[in-house]
C-alpha positions in Angstrom: 33.0 75.0 112.4 31.0 77.9 113.8 32.7 79.8 116.6 30.4 81.9 118.8 32.5 83.0 121.7 35.5 85.3 121.8 38.6 83.8 123.3 40.3 85.4 126.3 43.8 86.8 125.9 45.6 83.5 126.7 43.5 81.5 124.4 43.8 84.1 121.6 47.6 83.9 121.9 47.5 80.1 121.9 45.4 80.0 118.8 47.5 82.6 117.0 51.0 81.6 118.0 51.0 78.0 119.3 48.3 76.0 117.7 48.1 75.4 114.0 44.4 75.8 113.3 42.9 75.7 109.8 42.6 79.0 108.1 38.8 78.7 108.2 38.9 78.6 112.0 41.2 81.7 112.1 38.9 83.5 109.6 35.9 82.6 111.8 37.6 84.1 114.8 38.5 87.2 112.8 34.8 87.5 111.7 33.7 87.2 115.3 36.2 89.9 116.5 35.2 92.1 113.6 31.5 91.8 114.5 32.3 92.9 118.0 34.2 95.9 116.8 37.5 94.6 117.9 39.3 95.3 114.6 42.9 95.0 115.9 42.3 91.4 117.0 40.3 90.7 113.8 43.3 91.9 111.8 45.6 89.5 113.7 43.4 86.5 112.9 42.8 87.5 109.3 46.5 87.9 108.8 47.3 84.5 110.3 44.6 83.0 108.0 46.0 85.0 105.0 42.4 86.1 104.4 42.9 89.0 102.0 39.2 89.9 101.9 39.1 90.4 105.7 42.3 92.5 105.6 40.8 94.6 102.9 37.5 94.9 104.8 39.4 96.2 107.9 41.5 98.6 105.7 38.3 100.0 104.2 36.6 100.3 107.6 39.7 102.0 109.0 39.6 104.5 106.1 35.9 105.3 106.7 36.5 105.7 110.5 39.7 107.8 110.0 41.8 105.3 112.0 45.2 105.9 110.5 47.1 103.3 112.6 44.7 100.5 111.8 44.7 101.6 108.1 48.5 101.4 108.1 48.6 98.0 109.7 46.1 96.6 107.3 47.9 98.1 104.3 51.2 96.6 105.5 49.6 93.2 105.9 48.2 93.5 102.3 51.7 94.5 101.1 50.4 97.8 99.7 52.6 100.7 98.9 50.6 103.7 100.1 50.7 106.8 98.0 50.4 110.4 99.0 46.8 110.3 97.8 46.0 107.4 100.1 47.4 109.4 103.1 45.6 112.5 102.1 42.3 110.6 101.8 42.5 109.2 105.2 43.9 112.4 106.6 40.9 114.3 105.3 38.5 111.7 106.7 40.2 112.0 110.1 39.8 115.8 109.9 36.1 115.4 109.1 35.7 113.1 112.1 37.8 115.5 114.3 40.5 112.9 114.9 43.2 115.4 114.6 46.1 113.3 115.9 45.4 110.7 113.2 45.0 113.5 110.6 48.3 115.1 111.4 50.1 111.7 111.2 48.5 111.0 107.8 49.2 114.4 106.4 52.8 114.3 107.5 53.1 111.0 105.7 51.5 112.6 102.6 54.0 115.5 103.0 51.1 117.9 102.4 52.0 121.3 104.0 48.8 123.0 102.8 46.6 120.4 104.5 48.8 120.4 107.6 48.4 124.2 107.8 44.7 123.9 107.4 44.6 121.4 110.2 46.6 123.6 112.4 44.1 126.5 111.8 41.2 124.1 112.6 42.8 123.1 115.9 43.6 126.7 116.8 40.0 127.8 116.1 38.6 125.0 118.2 41.0 125.9 121.0 39.8 129.5 120.9 36.2 128.4 121.0 36.9 126.3 124.1 38.6 129.2 125.8 36.0 131.8 124.9 
């Protein structure tokens, strides 16, 4: 079954929590949300469908975009135990993309004081540039 239209909030809730659709339908909705850039909703549908490849795709995309919260949600749904290296990787990516709130969160999880201090210096330097 090919689905071409995104459901509104109520229909989305009905599909996810009331109806018992086939995993293929859930996966199709997940793909549709993913294609529209709505990764959080895609994650919900992939989780309900138990579609590991979709969850992994979102985790990888979240890593590449420095989205720490989405990365964490996907990792939890995949039952992954994140290491300090995982947190440092996404923290560094977030720094590169100037997503400093996400970077700080990741680096705190990594317990990496050196990178946290570097981040603090980067933020302070940018603040000084703004005020100059």
